Structures are given as C-alpha cells and as structure tokens.
N, C-alpha and C positions, 0 to 999 in steps of 0.2 A: 297500914299502917307501913311506913317505907322499912327497911331493914336495914341493919348495919354490915357494911361491908371491906372486909380486908383484900387489898392487893398485896399482892407477892411478887417479886421480882428477884430471880436469881441473874447475878451480873458476873460476868468475869473478861475484864479489860471491854469496858464500854463505856470508856470515856465519851465516847464520840455519840453516844445515843443518853446517856443517863436523864439529861435536864430536860430532853425533850421526852422521852417516858412520865416522865415523873408529870411535867406539866400538863402532859396529854390526860394522865390517869387523873388527878386532882381536878381540871375542868369535867369531865364525863360523870366523877363522883358526884361532884358537888350539883349536878343536874337529878341526884339520882336521890339523895340521901344527906343528911347534914352530920352524921354519925358515921366516919369514915378513916382508914387508915393505909398510908401505903409502907409496906414491909419489903427493905432493900435490903438484900443477904450479900455481901460483896463477897465473894469465894476466892479471897487470897488473890486479889488480882496485882498485876505486876504495873500497870497503869496510874493515871490520877481519878478511878475511880472510887474508890474510898477517898479521897478527900472531896471528891465532890459530893459524893454521899452525905458527909457530914456535913458540909457546908449549907446542903438543900435542908438539912436534918433540922440545923441553926436556924434556920427561916420560918420553920414550919412544923407544931409539935405535933402534927399528924402525919408526919414521916420521923418513921423507924430506922434504924442500921443495925443490922447485925455483921459483923465482921469473922470469918474463919482461919483462922491461925494458918491451916493450910488448903491446899484446893482440892474438897471434897466433890467435884463433879455437879451433874446436874444434881443427881438423888442425895447427895447430901445438903447442897442449897436448897433443895426445895423443902426436905425433912424438916432442917433447919427453920426454914421460913414457916411453915404449915405448924409446928411445935409454938412459935410467937406470935402468929394469926389469933385474933382475939374477939374478932367480930363473929357475926352469926353467919354472913357468907364470903366463901373465898374465893376469890379470882389468882388462878396463876397464868402468867403470859411472860414472853420473853422482853427485854428490854429497846430490839427495834421496831417492835410494837408491830407484828404480823398479821394483823388483822386490827381494821378500824375499831375503836374501843368504845364509839357510839351503839355498835352493836353488844355491849355491856348492860345498858338499859333493856334491850330486847331481850337478851338472855334471863335477866333477872324477873323478867313478865314471863316468862315460859315457864320456870323452875317454880313460882310462884302457883299458876294455873293450871300447871298440869301435877304438881303436887310432888316433883319429881325432889331425888337427892343431888343429881350428879347432871349437870349439862356440860356436854363435850362438842367443840366445835370442829366441823371439817372443813377444807378446801374446796371451793366449787371448780379451782383449777390450778392446778400446781406446776404446771411446764414450763412455766417463764423459769424455774431453778434450773432447766435444763435434762434431757433424755436419760441420764444416767443417775440422776436424782429420782428424779418421776420412775423409773424403772424400781430403784432400790424401795422406795414407797411403799411399789403396789404390791411387790414380794415380800415386804414384812410386814405390810397389813394381812395377806393370805396367810404367812405363816401363824401369826399370832390367831386369828381363826381359827385354822385347824389345829393347832396345838391345846388353845385355851376354849377355841367359841367361844370368841368374844367377836359380836359384831357389830362393831364401832368400827366407822368408816376408814379412820384418821388418825389412830390412836396416838400417834407421838406429836400430833399438835400443840401448839402451846395456847391454847385457849381452854382450860378448865374451867367450870365454875361449880359450890358445889358447898352443902352443908357443912359447916366446921364441925358441928357434931359426930360428924359420920366418921371422922378419922380418929375418932376417941374408941374405936369398937373394933380395928385393928390395927398392926403393926405395919411399919412399910420399913423396908430392909435394904433396898437399891440404894447404888450409890452413883451410878450410871443414870444414862439414857433409858433405861430399860423402865424406869420409876414411873412414867406415863403409863404403861402396861401395869405393871404391879399395882399401881393404884386401883385401874378400873377393873381390873380381875377382881381386887381384894374386895371392892364396894359390892361387886354384883356377888360376888358371893356371901356377903355380909345380908343380900335382902335388899340393896338398895336399888332404886328406881334410876335409871340411866335415860338420859334424850338426849339428841343431839339437833345441833342447826350448822346449816352451809352458810361460809361466808365468804366475800371476796379477800385473796391472798396478796400480801404485799414484801416479796421476799427481801432479805437481807441486802442493803446495799455500797453498808461498809464492815470493815472487819471481815473475818472465816468463822462459816460455819464448821464445826469439825464433826457432825453427825455420823455424816459414812466415812469416815477415816477407819485402817481398819483395825486400829485399837480399839475405837471405839465399838465396833463390830464383835468383835471376839468377846469384848464384856457382855455385852447385849447378851450375846449368845450363852454365855455361863449363867449368868444373872437367870435367863429364861430356863433355862435347864434345874436351876437351883428350887425354884418355884415350880415349877412342875413336880419334881419330886415331893415335895413338901404337900402341895393340895393330894397327889397318890396318898401321901399317908395319911 
C-alpha cells in the first residue's frame, strides 16, 4: 500500500522558486501516492512569498501554509512544519530544489525495503559551490563526526525523509541551521535506523544562501555545544 507523505518547505524570500517547487512536488507526489500534502512555512518573508503561497493554497487544498510572525530561521521554520505535518512520511527540502524530486520515489522504496526510519541524502559532488563552501562542508561534517560520532556523509543537505512517528519520541530545540544535526543525533540516540543515498546536486541559481555566513556559523557552534552538554548529562 502506498504511504501518505507530507513535504515540508521552509521558505524565506523564495518568490523566485515557490511556484516551481510546489509544482514539482505535486507532480512527483501524484506518481507515488494519492494521499499527500505540501506544507509551506513562510518564515516572515519580506517579499511576495507569503502572498504567492496563499494563492497556491486557495487553488489546491493539499497545500497548507504556515506563517511565522517573526523570522525563526531554519530550525524554527522546520519545527513548525514538522509539528504541522500529518502524513506517515515526512520529506524536508528547500524551495530551490537542490536535488531532483524524482529521487523521492527511490527514497520511499528504500525506506520501506530496508525497514528504516530515516533516509538522509548526500551530494555526489558539491564542488560547483566553490572551493570555500566545499571546504566548509568537509570541515563541518568531520567536526560533527568527531563530536557526536554521527556517520552521515552530508549532515546539512536538505534531503531528509523520515517516519513522522519518530519526531514524537524526542524534542527538537534548534532555532538555526544546526537543526539537521540535532535531528539526526536525537533520532540515532532514540534507536532509529538511518540510511543514506547519494544524489546529483543542483546549487541555487537565484537568491543568496546564508548557510556559511559568520552569524550562522557562530549560532551552529553555540547550539552544538549546548546539545553536547545535554547528551553528556
């Protein structure tokens, strides 16, 4: 029997991508299951993202829109989206579609075949982002492996597919980009089975990614330290 699926899109100023993202998700989901929803979390965008999201939702009852009153960053947006998701499986990805959503079908089959709880995608090649971002990613993944023993190849890649029942077993606290690591660490510690698949990567062609900005890095390090202390207790 086909599973029910929620797709969660955290969005901040994504007016250039939102219609494309929803159309792609709707098309792929329709091939996999008849029971799906698309959850858009508008994280207090200052452009037309929220307006466009409401227009799409009025046209399709399977699209739901959540609007944060203030910008809660990636962690806060995802926590709101995960809490609102109502289907058996939850996919989280970005509005710029960093991987071909056709991979979702393969992910759903692998999750079922291996009886796993979480599927984490990793990029075959991310050098198109440039040397600095590539180095940053390598160092960050190595740091997470050393600190938490988390053997996931690409911890911050926006391709996570998991069973919704899993997030009822532990809290998520991160307000920033550390949410990916926190989710994977807490899932593993809760006894979840985590599998990985590699996918082709398509970097953002419009807008600006802030993942490697100094402020984001500082917040990641603070939240990483807090989680490490909590787990030691």
